[in-house]
C-alpha positions, 0 to 999 in steps of 0.5 A: 033115898041112898047116897054114894059118896067119896070122902077125902082127908088132907091129913092122911091124903086118902079117899074113902068110898061109902053109901048111906041113907043120911050123909050129914050124920054119916060124915059126922060119925066119920069125923068123930074118930070112929074105928076102922079106916076113917078113924085115922083122921078127923078132917074127912070132906065130901068130894063127890055124892050121888043119890039113888032111889034104893040101896041096891042101885047105890051099892051097884054104883059103889062097886063099879 
């Protein structure tokens, strides 16, 4: 099962779109000052999520 998700950070007023097989762990990593786009904030919160049976369909949805 894969999840497409949208995160929002209040501190930088930005959204981030991604997909993962484990949303809880992925959110924890986003909020742990990871490198890259989400590393600029530690207050990311899930504002949308949608589950898919496989990675192909989740990636297709993310690109729309």
